[in-house]
C-alpha positions as CSV (number, residue, x, y, z in Angstrom):
1,M,-5.8,14.1,-15.1
2,P,-3.5,15.0,-18.0
3,R,0.1,14.5,-17.4
4,L,2.5,17.4,-18.2
5,K,4.1,16.8,-21.6
6,S,7.8,17.0,-22.2
7,A,7.2,20.3,-24.1
8,S,5.4,21.9,-21.2
9,R,7.1,24.8,-19.3
10,V,6.6,25.9,-15.8
11,D,7.2,29.6,-15.0
12,F,7.6,30.9,-11.5
13,R,7.0,34.5,-10.4
14,S,5.8,36.5,-7.4
15,P,2.1,37.0,-7.4
16,D,0.4,40.4,-7.9
17,L,-3.0,41.7,-7.1
18,E,-4.5,40.4,-10.4
19,D,-3.4,36.9,-9.3
20,G,-5.7,37.0,-6.2
21,Q,-8.6,35.4,-7.9
22,H,-6.4,32.6,-9.3
23,L,-5.1,31.9,-5.8
24,W,-8.5,31.8,-4.3
25,R,-9.9,29.5,-7.1
26,M,-7.1,27.0,-6.7
27,A,-7.4,27.0,-2.9
28,T,-11.2,26.3,-3.0
29,K,-10.6,23.4,-5.4
30,S,-7.9,21.9,-3.2
31,R,-10.5,20.7,-0.7
32,V,-7.9,19.3,1.7
33,L,-6.6,22.8,2.4
34,D,-8.1,25.6,4.4
35,V,-10.5,27.7,2.3
36,N,-10.4,31.3,3.4
37,A,-12.0,34.5,2.1
38,S,-10.8,35.8,-1.3
39,Y,-9.6,39.0,0.3
40,A,-6.9,37.0,2.2
41,Y,-5.3,36.0,-1.1
42,L,-5.3,39.6,-2.3
43,L,-3.5,40.5,0.9
44,W,-0.9,37.8,0.3
45,A,-0.4,39.0,-3.3
46,R,0.0,42.6,-2.1
47,D,1.9,42.3,1.2
48,F,3.7,39.0,1.0
49,A,4.6,38.8,-2.7
50,E,8.3,38.4,-2.1
51,T,7.7,35.4,0.1
52,S,5.1,33.8,-2.1
53,L,5.1,32.2,-5.5
54,I,2.7,31.5,-8.3
55,A,3.4,28.9,-11.0
56,T,2.0,28.8,-14.5
57,V,2.1,25.8,-16.8
58,D,2.1,26.9,-20.4
59,D,0.7,30.2,-19.3
60,D,-2.1,28.5,-17.3
61,P,-2.1,29.2,-13.5
62,G,-1.1,25.9,-12.0
63,G,-0.3,26.4,-8.4
64,F,0.9,28.7,-5.6
65,V,2.8,28.8,-2.4
66,T,2.2,31.5,0.2
67,G,4.4,32.2,3.2
68,Y,6.0,34.9,5.3
69,L,9.2,35.5,7.2
70,R,8.8,35.2,10.9
71,P,9.3,38.6,12.6
72,D,11.1,37.0,15.5
73,D,13.3,34.9,13.3
74,P,13.8,36.4,9.8
75,E,15.8,33.4,8.7
76,S,12.7,31.2,9.0
77,L,10.1,31.0,6.2
78,M,6.7,30.0,7.5
79,I,4.7,28.3,4.7
80,W,1.0,29.0,5.2
81,Q,-0.5,27.3,2.2
82,V,0.4,25.2,-0.9
83,A,-2.2,24.6,-3.6
84,V,-2.1,23.0,-7.0
85,D,-4.9,23.2,-9.5
86,E,-6.7,19.9,-10.0
87,Q,-5.6,19.5,-13.6
88,H,-1.9,19.8,-12.7
89,R,-1.7,17.5,-9.7
90,G,0.4,14.4,-9.5
91,Q,3.3,16.0,-11.4
92,G,5.5,17.2,-8.6
93,L,4.5,20.9,-9.1
94,A,4.2,21.5,-5.3
95,R,7.8,20.4,-4.8
96,R,9.0,22.5,-7.7
97,M,7.4,25.6,-6.3
98,L,8.8,25.0,-2.8
99,D,12.3,24.5,-4.3
100,E,12.1,27.6,-6.4
101,L,10.8,29.8,-3.5
102,V,13.3,28.6,-1.0
103,D,16.2,28.9,-3.5
104,R,15.3,32.5,-4.1
105,L,14.9,33.4,-0.5
106,T,18.1,31.6,0.5
107,V,20.0,34.0,-1.8
108,D,17.9,37.2,-1.4
109,Q,16.8,37.0,2.2
110,G,19.3,34.6,3.9
111,V,16.6,32.1,4.8
112,R,18.0,29.1,6.6
113,H,14.8,27.3,7.8
114,L,11.4,26.4,6.5
115,E,8.4,25.9,8.8
116,T,4.8,24.8,8.4
117,T,2.0,23.2,10.4
118,I,0.3,20.0,9.3
119,T,-2.3,17.7,10.8
120,A,-1.1,14.1,11.5
121,D,-3.5,12.6,8.9
122,N,-2.5,15.0,6.1
123,S,-0.3,12.4,4.4
124,A,0.1,14.4,1.1
125,S,1.5,17.4,2.9
126,I,3.7,15.3,5.2
127,A,5.1,13.6,2.0
128,L,5.7,16.9,0.3
129,F,7.7,18.5,3.1
130,T,9.5,15.3,4.1
131,S,10.7,14.8,0.5
132,F,11.7,18.5,0.3
133,A,13.9,18.1,3.5
134,N,15.4,14.8,2.3
135,A,16.3,16.1,-1.1
136,R,18.2,19.0,0.5
137,G,19.9,16.9,3.1
138,A,18.3,19.1,5.8
139,P,17.2,17.9,9.2
140,I,13.5,17.9,10.0
141,E,11.9,18.3,13.4
142,R,8.2,17.5,14.2
143,T,6.8,18.9,17.4
144,P,3.2,19.4,18.7
145,L,2.1,23.0,18.3
146,F,-1.7,23.3,18.2
147,E,-3.9,21.0,20.2
148,A,-7.4,20.1,19.0
149,A,-8.9,21.9,22.0
150,M,-7.5,25.2,20.7
151,F,-9.9,25.1,17.8
152,P,-13.6,25.8,18.3
153,D,-14.7,24.0,15.2
154,G,-13.3,20.5,15.9
155,H,-10.2,21.0,13.8
156,D,-7.5,18.3,14.3
157,A,-4.4,19.0,16.2
158,E,-1.4,20.2,14.2
159,L,2.3,19.5,14.3
160,L,5.0,22.1,13.6
161,F,7.4,20.9,10.9
162,R,10.7,22.8,11.1
163,I,13.3,22.0,8.3
164,G,16.8,23.3,8.2
165,P,19.3,24.7,8.3
166,F,19.7,24.6,4.5
167,P,22.9,24.0,2.6
168,P,23.9,26.6,0.0
169,A,21.3,27.5,-2.6
170,R,20.9,25.2,-5.6
171,P,21.8,26.4,-9.1
172,D,19.5,29.1,-10.5
173,H,17.2,28.0,-13.4
174,G,16.2,31.6,-14.3
175,G,12.7,31.1,-13.0
176,V,11.9,28.7,-15.9
177,I,12.1,24.9,-15.6
178,P,11.4,22.7,-18.7
179,M,9.2,19.8,-17.7
180,T,11.5,17.0,-19.1
181,T,12.5,13.8,-17.5
182,T,15.8,12.0,-18.3
183,T,15.7,8.6,-16.7
184,E,18.4,6.6,-18.5
185,P,21.4,7.9,-16.6
186,A,19.6,7.4,-13.3
187,T,18.6,3.8,-14.2
188,A,21.9,2.7,-15.9
189,I,23.2,0.8,-12.9
190,F,20.0,-1.2,-12.7
191,D,20.2,-2.2,-16.4
192,S,23.9,-3.0,-16.3
193,L,24.2,-4.8,-13.0
194,E,20.8,-6.1,-11.7
195,S,19.4,-9.4,-12.8
196,Q,16.8,-9.4,-15.6
197,V,14.4,-11.2,-13.2
198,R,13.2,-7.8,-11.9
199,S,9.6,-7.0,-13.0
200,Y,7.8,-4.1,-11.3
201,C,10.4,-1.6,-12.4
202,R,9.7,-2.5,-16.0
203,S,6.1,-1.3,-15.6
204,W,7.0,1.6,-13.4
205,P,10.5,2.8,-14.6
206,A,10.7,5.9,-12.4
207,V,13.4,6.1,-9.7
208,M,11.4,6.3,-6.5
209,T,12.9,8.3,-3.6
210,H,10.2,9.3,-1.1
211,S,6.9,8.2,0.2
212,Q,4.2,9.2,2.6
213,G,0.7,7.7,3.1
214,A,-0.7,6.9,-0.3
215,T,1.8,9.0,-2.2
216,V,5.1,7.9,-3.7
217,T,7.5,10.5,-5.1
218,S,10.1,9.9,-7.8
219,E,13.5,11.4,-8.2
220,D,12.2,14.0,-10.7
221,G,9.5,15.2,-8.3
222,T,6.6,13.4,-9.9
223,E,4.0,12.1,-7.3
224,Y,2.2,8.9,-7.8
225,L,-1.0,7.8,-6.0
226,D,-0.2,4.3,-4.7
227,F,-3.0,1.7,-5.3
228,F,-0.4,-1.1,-4.9
229,A,0.7,-0.7,-1.3
230,G,3.8,-2.8,-1.6
231,A,1.8,-5.8,-2.9
232,G,-0.1,-5.6,0.4
233,A,2.8,-5.0,2.7
234,L,1.8,-1.4,3.4
235,N,-1.7,-1.6,4.6
236,Y,-1.2,1.4,6.8
237,G,0.5,3.5,4.1
238,H,4.0,4.6,3.6
239,N,6.0,6.0,6.6
240,N,2.9,6.1,8.8
241,P,3.8,8.5,11.7
242,A,2.1,6.4,14.3
243,L,4.5,3.6,13.4
244,L,7.5,5.6,12.5
245,E,7.9,7.4,15.8
246,P,8.1,4.2,18.0
247,L,10.6,2.8,15.5
248,L,12.8,5.9,15.7
249,D,12.6,5.9,19.5
250,Y,13.6,2.2,19.6
251,L,16.6,2.9,17.3
252,R,17.8,6.0,19.2
253,E,17.7,4.0,22.5
254,G,20.2,1.5,21.1
255,R,17.8,-1.4,21.6
256,I,18.5,-4.9,20.2
257,L,17.8,-5.4,16.5
258,H,18.7,-9.0,15.7
259,S,18.0,-11.8,18.1
260,L,17.1,-15.1,16.3
261,D,14.4,-16.6,18.6
262,M,15.8,-15.2,21.8
263,H,13.6,-13.4,24.3
264,T,13.4,-9.7,23.7
265,S,11.2,-7.0,25.2
266,A,10.1,-6.0,21.7
267,K,8.9,-9.5,20.9
268,R,7.1,-9.8,24.3
269,D,5.3,-6.5,23.7
270,F,4.2,-7.6,20.2
271,L,3.0,-11.0,21.3
272,Q,1.0,-9.5,24.2
273,A,-0.6,-7.0,21.8
274,F,-1.4,-9.7,19.3
275,S,-3.0,-11.8,22.0
276,D,-4.9,-9.0,23.6
277,L,-6.1,-7.2,20.4
278,I,-6.4,-10.0,17.8
279,L,-6.6,-13.5,19.2
280,E,-8.6,-13.1,22.4
281,P,-11.4,-10.8,21.0
282,R,-11.9,-13.4,18.2
283,D,-11.8,-16.4,20.5
284,L,-8.9,-17.9,18.6
285,D,-6.5,-20.3,20.3
286,Y,-3.2,-20.4,18.4
287,K,0.4,-20.8,19.1
288,V,2.6,-18.2,17.3
289,M,5.5,-19.4,15.3
290,F,8.1,-17.0,13.7
291,P,9.2,-19.0,10.7
292,G,11.3,-16.4,8.9
293,P,10.6,-13.0,7.4
294,T,8.5,-13.7,4.3
295,G,5.1,-15.1,3.3
296,T,6.7,-18.1,1.6
297,N,8.6,-18.9,4.8
298,S,5.2,-19.0,6.6
299,V,3.7,-21.3,3.9
300,E,6.7,-23.6,3.9
301,A,6.5,-24.0,7.7
302,A,2.8,-24.8,7.5
303,L,3.3,-27.4,4.9
304,K,6.2,-29.0,6.7
305,L,4.3,-29.1,10.0
306,A,1.2,-30.6,8.4
307,R,3.2,-33.4,6.9
308,K,5.1,-34.0,10.2
309,V,1.9,-34.1,12.3
310,T,-0.2,-36.3,10.0
311,G,2.6,-38.5,8.6
312,R,1.1,-38.0,5.1
313,Q,2.9,-36.3,2.2
314,H,0.2,-35.1,-0.2
315,V,-1.2,-31.6,-0.1
316,L,-4.2,-30.3,-2.0
317,S,-4.4,-26.7,-3.3
318,F,-6.6,-24.9,-5.7
319,T,-6.7,-23.8,-9.3
320,N,-5.1,-20.4,-9.8
321,A,-3.6,-20.4,-6.3
322,F,-0.4,-18.6,-5.4
323,H,1.5,-19.4,-2.2
324,G,5.0,-18.3,-2.8
325,M,8.2,-18.8,-4.9
326,T,10.2,-21.3,-2.9
327,L,9.9,-25.0,-4.0
328,G,7.3,-26.2,-1.4
329,S,5.1,-23.1,-2.0
330,L,5.5,-23.4,-5.8
331,A,4.3,-27.0,-5.6
332,V,0.9,-25.8,-4.3
333,T,0.8,-22.8,-6.7
334,G,-1.2,-23.0,-9.8
335,N,0.4,-20.4,-12.1
336,S,2.3,-22.3,-14.8
337,M,4.8,-19.5,-15.5
338,K,5.9,-19.3,-11.9
339,R,5.9,-23.2,-11.6
340,K,8.2,-23.4,-14.6
341,G,10.8,-21.3,-12.8
342,A,11.4,-24.2,-10.4
343,G,13.4,-26.1,-13.0
344,I,12.4,-29.5,-11.4
345,P,9.2,-31.5,-11.1
346,L,6.9,-30.1,-8.3
347,T,5.5,-33.1,-6.6
348,N,3.4,-34.2,-3.6
349,S,0.6,-31.8,-4.5
350,S,-2.6,-31.9,-6.6
351,K,-4.9,-29.1,-7.7
352,I,-8.7,-29.1,-7.1
353,P,-11.3,-26.6,-8.4
354,Y,-11.6,-23.3,-6.5
355,D,-15.1,-21.9,-5.8
356,D,-17.1,-21.4,-9.0
357,Y,-14.4,-22.8,-11.2
358,F,-17.1,-24.6,-13.2
359,N,-19.4,-21.6,-13.1
360,G,-21.8,-23.3,-10.8
361,A,-22.2,-26.4,-13.1
362,V,-20.7,-28.9,-10.6
363,D,-21.2,-29.3,-6.9
364,D,-18.4,-27.7,-5.1
365,F,-16.7,-30.7,-3.4
366,M,-18.4,-33.6,-5.2
367,W,-15.2,-35.1,-6.6
368,L,-13.2,-34.6,-3.4
369,E,-15.8,-36.1,-1.1
370,R,-16.3,-39.1,-3.4
371,V,-12.6,-40.0,-3.7
372,L,-12.1,-39.6,0.1
373,Q,-15.1,-42.0,0.7
374,D,-13.9,-44.5,-1.9
375,S,-11.1,-46.8,-0.7
376,G,-10.7,-47.8,-4.3
377,S,-10.2,-44.3,-5.7
378,G,-6.4,-44.6,-5.6
379,V,-6.3,-41.1,-4.1
380,D,-4.5,-41.0,-0.7
381,K,-5.9,-38.8,2.0
382,P,-3.9,-35.5,2.0
383,A,-2.0,-34.1,4.9
384,A,-3.5,-30.7,4.3
385,I,-5.6,-28.5,2.1
386,I,-4.3,-24.9,1.6
387,V,-6.5,-22.1,0.4
388,E,-6.7,-18.4,0.0
389,S,-10.0,-16.7,0.8
390,V,-9.3,-14.2,-2.0
391,Q,-6.8,-15.3,-4.7
392,G,-4.7,-12.1,-4.8
393,E,-2.4,-13.2,-7.6
394,G,-4.7,-15.7,-9.2
395,G,-7.3,-13.2,-10.6
396,L,-9.0,-11.8,-7.4
397,N,-11.3,-14.8,-7.2
398,A,-13.1,-14.4,-3.9
399,A,-14.5,-17.5,-2.4
400,R,-18.1,-17.4,-1.0
401,L,-18.2,-17.5,2.7
402,E,-20.4,-20.6,2.7
403,W,-17.9,-22.3,0.4
404,L,-15.1,-21.6,2.8
405,K,-17.2,-22.9,5.7
406,A,-18.1,-26.1,3.8
407,L,-14.4,-26.6,3.1
408,S,-13.6,-26.3,6.8
409,D,-16.4,-28.8,7.6
410,L,-15.0,-31.3,5.1
411,C,-11.5,-31.1,6.5
412,R,-12.8,-31.6,10.0
413,E,-14.8,-34.6,8.9
414,Y,-11.9,-36.3,7.2
415,D,-9.2,-35.2,9.6
416,I,-7.4,-33.1,7.1
417,I,-5.4,-30.0,8.2
418,L,-6.8,-26.8,6.8
419,I,-4.3,-24.1,6.1
420,V,-5.5,-20.6,5.2
421,D,-2.9,-18.5,3.4
422,D,-3.8,-15.0,4.6
423,V,-0.5,-13.4,3.6
424,Q,-2.1,-10.9,1.2
425,A,-5.7,-11.0,2.2
426,G,-5.1,-10.7,5.9
427,C,-4.3,-7.8,8.3
428,G,-7.5,-6.1,7.5
429,R,-7.3,-6.1,3.7
430,T,-10.8,-7.7,3.2
431,G,-12.4,-5.6,5.9
432,T,-11.8,-7.8,8.9
433,F,-8.4,-8.6,10.4
434,F,-8.5,-12.2,9.1
435,S,-10.1,-12.9,5.7
436,F,-12.0,-15.9,7.1
437,E,-13.7,-14.3,10.1
438,E,-17.0,-13.7,8.5
439,A,-17.2,-17.4,7.3
440,G,-17.5,-18.5,10.9
441,F,-14.7,-21.1,11.2
442,S,-11.1,-21.3,12.6
443,P,-8.4,-22.8,10.3
444,D,-6.0,-25.3,11.8
445,I,-3.0,-23.2,10.5
446,V,-2.9,-19.5,9.4
447,C,-0.1,-18.0,7.4
448,L,0.5,-14.2,7.9
449,S,3.1,-11.9,6.5
450,K,3.2,-8.7,4.4
451,S,1.4,-6.1,6.6
452,I,1.8,-7.9,10.0
453,S,4.8,-5.6,10.6
454,G,2.6,-2.7,9.5
455,F,5.6,-0.7,8.1
456,G,6.9,-2.8,5.2
457,L,9.5,-4.5,7.4
458,P,10.0,-8.2,6.7
459,M,8.0,-10.4,9.2
460,A,5.9,-13.5,9.1
461,L,3.8,-15.6,11.5
462,T,2.5,-19.1,11.3
463,L,-0.4,-19.6,13.6
464,I,-0.9,-23.1,14.8
465,R,-3.6,-24.9,16.8
466,P,-1.9,-25.9,20.1
467,E,-2.2,-29.6,19.5
468,L,-0.4,-29.2,16.2
469,D,2.6,-27.5,17.7
470,Q,4.9,-30.5,17.4
471,F,8.2,-29.3,16.0
472,E,11.1,-30.2,18.1
473,P,13.3,-27.2,19.3
474,G,15.4,-26.1,16.3
475,E,13.6,-28.5,13.9
476,H,12.5,-25.4,11.9
477,N,14.5,-22.2,12.2
478,G,15.9,-19.2,10.4
479,T,18.4,-16.4,11.0
480,F,15.9,-13.6,10.6
481,R,13.0,-14.7,12.8
482,G,13.8,-12.2,15.5
483,H,13.3,-8.9,13.5
484,N,12.8,-6.6,16.5
485,L,12.1,-3.5,14.4
486,A,9.2,-5.3,12.9
487,F,8.0,-6.3,16.3
488,V,8.0,-2.6,17.3
489,T,6.0,-1.4,14.3
490,G,3.8,-4.4,14.3
491,R,2.8,-3.7,17.9
492,A,2.2,0.0,17.1
493,A,0.0,-1.0,14.2
494,L,-2.1,-3.3,16.3
495,E,-2.5,-0.7,19.1
496,T,-3.2,2.2,16.7
497,Y,-5.7,0.5,14.4
498,W,-7.1,-2.6,16.1
499,S,-7.8,-1.6,19.7
500,D,-11.5,-1.2,18.8
501,D,-13.7,-1.7,15.7
502,S,-13.6,1.9,14.4
503,F,-10.8,1.3,11.9
504,Q,-12.4,-1.9,10.7
505,K,-15.7,0.0,10.1
506,D,-13.8,2.7,8.2
507,V,-12.0,0.1,6.0
508,Q,-15.4,-1.5,5.2
509,A,-16.8,1.9,4.2
510,K,-13.8,2.6,2.0
511,A,-14.1,-0.8,0.5
512,A,-17.7,-0.1,-0.5
513,E,-16.6,3.2,-2.1
514,L,-13.9,1.4,-4.1
515,R,-16.3,-1.3,-5.2
516,D,-19.0,1.2,-6.2
517,G,-16.5,3.2,-8.2
518,L,-15.0,0.1,-10.0
519,T,-18.5,-1.1,-10.7
520,K,-19.4,2.1,-12.5
521,V,-16.3,1.7,-14.7
522,A,-17.0,-2.0,-15.4
523,E,-20.6,-1.4,-16.3
524,R,-19.5,0.7,-19.3
525,Y,-17.7,-2.2,-21.0
526,E,-19.4,-5.4,-22.1
527,G,-18.1,-8.4,-20.3
528,A,-16.1,-6.6,-17.7
529,T,-16.8,-7.7,-14.1
530,V,-15.7,-6.6,-10.7
531,R,-13.9,-9.2,-8.6
532,G,-12.4,-9.4,-5.1
533,R,-13.4,-8.4,-1.6
534,G,-12.6,-5.4,0.6
535,L,-9.7,-3.2,-0.5
536,L,-8.5,-6.1,-2.7
537,T,-10.8,-5.5,-5.6
538,G,-10.4,-5.1,-9.4
539,I,-12.0,-5.4,-12.8
540,A,-11.7,-8.5,-15.1
541,F,-11.8,-7.7,-18.8
542,P,-12.8,-10.1,-21.6
543,D,-9.9,-8.8,-23.7
544,V,-7.0,-10.3,-21.7
545,S,-4.6,-7.6,-23.0
546,A,-6.7,-4.7,-21.7
547,A,-5.8,-4.7,-18.0
548,G,-2.1,-4.4,-18.7
549,K,-2.6,-1.5,-21.1
550,I,-4.9,0.2,-18.6
551,A,-2.3,-0.2,-15.8
552,T,0.3,1.5,-18.1
553,A,-2.1,4.3,-18.9
554,A,-2.8,4.8,-15.2
555,Y,0.9,5.0,-14.4
556,E,1.3,7.7,-17.1
557,R,-1.5,9.6,-15.2
558,G,0.1,9.2,-11.8
559,L,-1.4,6.0,-10.4
560,L,0.4,2.8,-9.4
561,V,-1.9,-0.2,-10.0
562,E,-1.0,-3.7,-11.1
563,T,-2.6,-6.7,-12.8
564,S,-3.6,-10.1,-11.6
565,G,-4.8,-13.4,-13.1
566,P,-3.2,-16.2,-15.1
567,E,-3.2,-14.0,-18.2
568,D,-3.0,-10.6,-16.3
569,E,-6.6,-10.0,-17.3
570,V,-7.6,-8.3,-14.1
571,L,-6.8,-4.7,-13.2
572,K,-6.0,-5.1,-9.5
573,T,-6.5,-2.2,-7.0
574,M,-5.0,-2.5,-3.6
575,P,-4.8,1.0,-1.9
576,P,-3.6,1.4,1.7
577,L,-6.3,0.8,4.3
578,T,-5.7,4.3,5.5
579,V,-6.5,5.8,2.1
580,T,-8.8,8.9,2.2
581,S,-12.1,9.2,0.4
582,E,-10.5,12.0,-1.6
583,E,-7.6,9.8,-2.7
584,L,-10.0,7.0,-3.5
585,A,-12.0,9.3,-5.7
586,R,-8.9,10.6,-7.4
587,G,-7.6,7.1,-8.1
588,L,-10.9,5.9,-9.4
589,A,-11.0,8.9,-11.7
590,I,-7.6,7.9,-13.1
591,V,-8.8,4.3,-13.6
592,E,-11.9,5.6,-15.5
593,E,-9.8,7.9,-17.7
594,A,-7.1,5.2,-18.3
595,T,-9.7,2.7,-19.2
596,A,-11.4,5.1,-21.6
597,S,-8.0,5.8,-23.2
598,V,-7.5,2.1,-23.9
599,L,-11.1,0.8,-24.6
600,G,-12.9,4.0,-25.6
601,D,-15.8,5.6,-23.7
602,G,-17.8,2.4,-23.6
603,N,-21.5,2.5,-22.9
604,P,-22.9,5.8,-21.5
605,A,-23.1,5.7,-17.7
């Protein structure tokens, strides 16, 4: 999808009868919008021209907004439909049209409120109208309006969004807005005051302001499809209404926010939901430890506990592993650049080959079994082995299920604690709640964070077999263990998505769509291979510079996607688990176009 160039101009005007066919064509291509008979658009162009708007981009019809003033409340504009032509999506055109129409009607008709109806799963429309309200500083109310039973065709229930009252109208642009973006003044404070250690903003320099579902909106109105999902912290999308509403209710009621490890009703409700919906159905017997709010907190607690329980110091981890940025976690991390940042030797850990490290030329655990059996090997038995089922940062290497099971068996045989780091691959990312479920074993310790809160709020768990729960009271603690807002959204996520297997099946189906689309792209380029599992999947390119260039080209086309691997050689896609098939197809189309822009068309499909 081409990005609007800086020289492009957008013109806004009221539609006339000749525009009817353009309105109808754009609506039919929108797919997610209602498709009505063409005569309806002629009626809008004739009878509601003053309360509707059509936008042209360099004289090409780009989008429209249709609405009417409520007869019982002439100060309220009811928006019936917003449509943007496929080739102009992802550029903030919908917001620009809404702004222009409301600015006009605020002056000409005294409009003070905007209303529209939206289904709860229409994340793009929710993002559009929420960002519109926030940008104007106007309150927004969401109330049920149409129940599903009212529709004979199985249509979903709809919420009424009412925005307003508006502040005074914004400055008039004369109906013409140049499509230019000036980011330097908006980012000056970051450049002058923030540490140079920042990284993601260097790849995605836009100033982000709003988000909904799989869409992130920047300060200039540009919309980005998010295949990054907060590095896995937003498995259920941005500002998910099913999680947002319980959170807002909790805040309005003046409930406790910070509580260390004291008893709270929010923690109790989360633990009960986690036990009922996650542990018991999987026949898992774990104690739950709240080690602190981040993934590296969970890993540090696991390593510390394993050493305390066994009395041994050494921990084995794997080539290309990543477990966090604090010193203990870095010691079991493979990436040399990240390890170098420690500034001191990282000891008490050794690296062993991950699955297929030798391309199948060496038996998987031959060396490890041999040195554990040989009392003369000089290798002390480790306290623990820590492993990722899918190495999210290490190149999307996905261990075979039989390899994981063999690793578990080896640890049991030699009385070594097995720690599974499920910080990124857990919470449904691979298609099951835990990434190790399909391998048929239960780790001794499991590390969870990122999406366990469901809403991007800091939270982490360390799950421990009961016999390993040997910390003395207060022997491991932290100020922000009791993040009650995260307990609220975490419980809501579990109850909304994990009360049965329907969501899991949907994630698995979307994972198949993603893998199929990435495979079609990879097949066009010699040496490119698809890696990963579930909705943690990407393409490894033989030219190690390709993935970074493709990610940049994708950003320029409205897609957020990052890289992975020791040389950033893997294009890593990680959309929300709630992503729609339409959004997946759109993101894959951008990946295909971005790849072609960097590597050429490749082999014919």
